[in-house]
TORZA-424707 format. One record per residue (C-alpha): x, y negated, z negated. Coordinates in pm, whole numbers, padded with zeros to 5 digits, always signed. Last residue first. Example, Ala and Ser with C-alpha at 12.3 -4.5 7.8 and 13.67 -1.06 7.14 Angstrom:
+01367+00106-00714;+01230+00450-00780;
# end
This chain:
+02087+01068-01245;+01772+00894-01130;+01661+00596-01333;+01329+00633-01508;+01008+00517-01340;+00883+00206-01508;+00735+00121-01848;+00535-00203-01816;+00721-00524-01728;+00441-00770-01799;+00110-00589-01814;-00217-00622-01623;-00528-00468-01780;-00741-00156-01754;-00588-00035-01427;-00775+00017-01100;-00665+00294-00862;-01006+00464-00842;-01165+00137-00731;-00954+00135-00415;-01225+00124-00148;-01092-00193+00016;-01372-00428-00087;-01410-00244-00416;-01048-00321-00505;-01103-00691-00432;-01429-00696-00627;-01258-00541-00931;-00999-00820-00932;-01272-01083-00897;-01450-00951-01206;-01405-01261-01424;-01182-01087-01682;-00959-00902-01437;-00903-01223-01239;-00813-01401-01561;-00573-01121-01651;-00406-01160-01312;-00324-01524-01381;-00197-01427-01727;+00039-01176-01566;+00150-01429-01305;+00224-01698-01565;+00429-01451-01769;+00626-01337-01463;+00733-01684-01348;+00998-01742-01614;+01301-01712-01385;+01438-01422-01590;+01408-01150-01332;+01293-01266-00990;+00929-01180-00923;+00742-00862-00825;+00364-00824-00845;+00311-00469-00962;+00224-00110-00874;+00222+00130-01167;+00397+00454-01256;+00335+00772-01450;+00581+01051-01533;+00623+01387-01359;+00554+01231-01116;+00585+00851-01098;+00373+00817-00787;+00082+00971-00971;-00073+01270-00804;-00333+01336-00539;-00461+01638-00349;-00650+01751-00043;-00717+01414+00119;-00908+01483+00438;-00889+01356+00795;-01073+01397+01125;-01441+01442+01044;-01404+01213+00743;-01297+00913+00956;-01344+00593+00754;-01326+00761+00415;-01044+00998+00509;-00839+00714+00658;-00898+00491+00355;-00809+00776+00117;-00475+00825+00291;-00394+00454+00290;-00468+00408-00080;-00317+00747-00159;+00027+00612-00075;+00224+00883+00105;+00251+01252+00188;+00143+01353+00539;+00043+01710+00604;+00075+02000+00846;+00297+01828+01101;+00323+01869+01478;-00046+01963+01482;-00151+01699+01734;-00365+01509+01483;-00090+01511+01221;+00172+01394+01469;-00060+01116+01586;-00106+01020+01222;+00267+00994+01162;+00320+00794+01481;+00062+00538+01368;+00207+00520+01018;+00548+00404+01132;+00908+00506+01196;+00849+00877+01137;+01033+01122+00912;+00968+01496+00904;+01050+01733+00617;+01031+02108+00675;+00946+02258+00338;+01139+02562+00223;+00983+02909+00187;+00965+03043-00167;+01253+03209-00356;+01187+03034-00688;+01486+02802-00640;+01348+02732-00292;+01013+02628-00437;+01151+02410-00716;+01382+02246-00463;+01085+02172-00237;+00898+02011-00523;+01196+01787-00597;+01230+01701-00227;+00864+01602-00210;+00889+01398-00530;+01193+01204-00408;+01024+01146-00071;+00715+01017-00252;+00922+00760-00437;+01042+00626-00103;+01378+00620+00074;+01242+00774+00394;+00865+00786+00425;+00712+01133+00429;+00583+01378+00687;+00534+01740+00581;+00587+02066+00770;+00465+02346+00544;+00659+02656+00434;+00595+02605+00063;+00354+02313+00018;+00110+02479-00224;+00398+02625-00427;+00484+02276-00548;+00151+02203-00719;-00194+02063-00645;-00224+02071-00269;-00574+02182-00173;-00777+02276+00135;-00508+02351+00390;-00658+02586+00650;-00808+02307+00857;-01152+02143+00852;-01018+01791+00816;-00659+01738+00925;-00433+01672+00629;-00346+01383+00394;-00171+01451+00061;-00208+01147-00162;+00002+00927-00388;-00127+00704-00666;+00062+00412-00817;-00195+00253-01046;-00277-00111-00976;-00217-00463-01109;+00118-00474-01291;+00315-00795-01345;+00682-00718-01288;+01018-00886-01341;+01313-00820-01113;+01686-00747-01118;+01738-00492-01397;+01369-00406-01375;+01438-00246-01036;+01633+00032-01208;+01362+00089-01466;+01108+00131-01189;+00780-00050-01120;+00640+00049-00782;+00607-00215-00510;+00287-00189-00306;+00352-00515-00118;+00305-00816-00341;+00642-00990-00353;+00689-01320-00536;+00821-01674-00510;+00966-01631-00162;+01290-01751+00000;+01433-01776-00351;+01745-01585-00250;+01678-01302-00495;+01316-01267-00390;+01384-01257-00015;+01686-01034-00074;+01469-00772-00245;+01193-00805+00020;+01408-00719+00323;+01390-00337+00325;+01010-00345+00334;+01011-00568+00639;+00881-00915+00558;+00568-01111+00647;+00551-01439+00453;+00216-01541+00311;+00151-01891+00176;-00126-01923-00081;-00217-02275-00189;-00158-02316-00562;-00371-02364-00873;-00204-02076-01053;-00532-01884-01071;-00592-01938-00700;-00240-01820-00609;-00282-01505-00817;-00621-01427-00664;-00491-01488-00312;-00197-01253-00368;-00444-00982-00471;-00626-01041-00141;-00298-01017+00052;-00230-00684-00119;-00575-00544-00041;-00555-00618+00329;-00465-00888+00581;-00147-01011+00746;-00206-01250+01039;+00014-01181+01342;-00155-00931+01572;-00454-01161+01636;-00675-00863+01547;-00541-00862+01193;-00209-00713+01089;-00178-00468+00802;-00148-00473+00424;-00287-00223+00172;-00608-00094+00335;-00502-00020+00598;-00165+00098+00727;+00187-00033+00698;+00392-00276+00901;+00239-00585+00746;+00476-00604+00450;+00401-00890+00216;+00617-01171+00078;+00439-01433-00130;+00483-01809-00135;+00272-01994-00393;+00224-02348-00267;+00196-02701-00404;+00525-02680-00592;+00610-02883-00902;+00477-02614-01137;+00719-02368-00980;+01039-02548-01078;+00885-02665-01406;+00822-02308-01521;+00456-02207-01501;+00308-02110-01838;+00060-02399-01846;-00076-02289-01507;-00156-01946-01649;-00349-02089-01945;-00526-02338-01717;-00655-02057-01488;-00778-02189-01154;-01090-01999-01058;-01095-01673-00864;-01138-01604-00495;-01249-01316-00271;-01126-01359+00083;-01347-01446+00377;-01070-01363+00623;-01056-01546+00954;-00767-01339+01096;-01018-01078+01214;-01022-00718+01094;-01329-00736+00874;-01411-00582+00542;-01720-00473+00352;-01637-00104+00338;-01942+00123+00345;-01784+00388+00563;-02013+00290+00850;-01886-00067+00820;-01525+00052+00847;-01606+00245+01163;-01809-00046+01301;-01503-00270+01276;-01317-00040+01510;-01612-00041+01748;-01625-00422+01739;-01251-00431+01809;-01309-00265+02140;-01296+00105+02220;-01085+00272+02485;-00773+00096+02367;-00588-00138+02598;-00224-00050+02647;+00035-00112+02375;+00172+00241+02380;+00001+00318+02052;-00336+00215+02190;-00301+00432+02497;-00200+00728+02284;-00502+00675+02063;-00732+00654+02362;-00606+00988+02488;-00642+01138+02140;-01010+01047+02125;-01097+00761+01887;-01141+00831+01518;-01198+00467+01415;-00914+00487+01168;-00666+00577+01438;-00786+00288+01647;-00713+00061+01353;-00347+00159+01347;-00303+00117+01722;-00497-00209+01740;-00276-00349+01464;+00033-00350+01689;+00321-00215+01486;+00591-00345+01250;+00820-00065+01138;+00722+00130+00830;+00898+00217+00506;+00669+00385+00258;+00617+00244-00086;
# end
């Protein structure tokens, strides 16, 4: 999961609508964008994505799942709400801010809705910075985190996981450029690549770079940006050659604006192993089994698949949710 600062949604959505660079700079500075929200929505519509950017979300729902409800520990069964932390500082389609600049929307909030429905609870979303979610779970401020969290063996010491999506990473470049594929370490030798600090993808990038330098190839120049909007501006201006991050966001950009962006390679976020994204709950509090069964019901009735289709993430679907699946191994 990349670390992003909270940004105005107009900036991020303007990038997806392929506005001219001047308009993009205006949007990122907080000034009015050249195109209105209807134009931004039109870009998603043209890409065949049935989404909207307003706070009035017509979310996909699932039925209450008696088997999941029965598994709720007494502490959670007594509550009327299911409180979930999400990070709205990222880019579509995972979680981002709606046009009112305060309502979190996206694939992760839709998954949260399915879990809340199945548990018979009203969904309550709490926007948190990526760095703050561990404390939010440990303190009991939230019941769960649904914000592109990868299952790792180290995290499993403190948290329980209910998986719902494959962890795929993507290499995003400018469309029509010289970079047409990134499949292995030698393909990034000498490139300038943006990556999120403290993320799984950073670990992979640095590992690939070490393989290259050990083989006598040119090193990678690594660039770090505070948010997705700045990363994309750097890519458009030629300051970086590629951005390496969650494939969900990269694929969304390429799908909405194919004349501007292209994904030239993907790999699992657990490289050289495999990894999954999961709902995160406090270890040992008994909530994880109820959440996994809640997800299974959404898998069975098709609502899970509809959520992924809504955001263009069908390729990241998993066959079934699992409680505490194998995670990325601890680093030495």
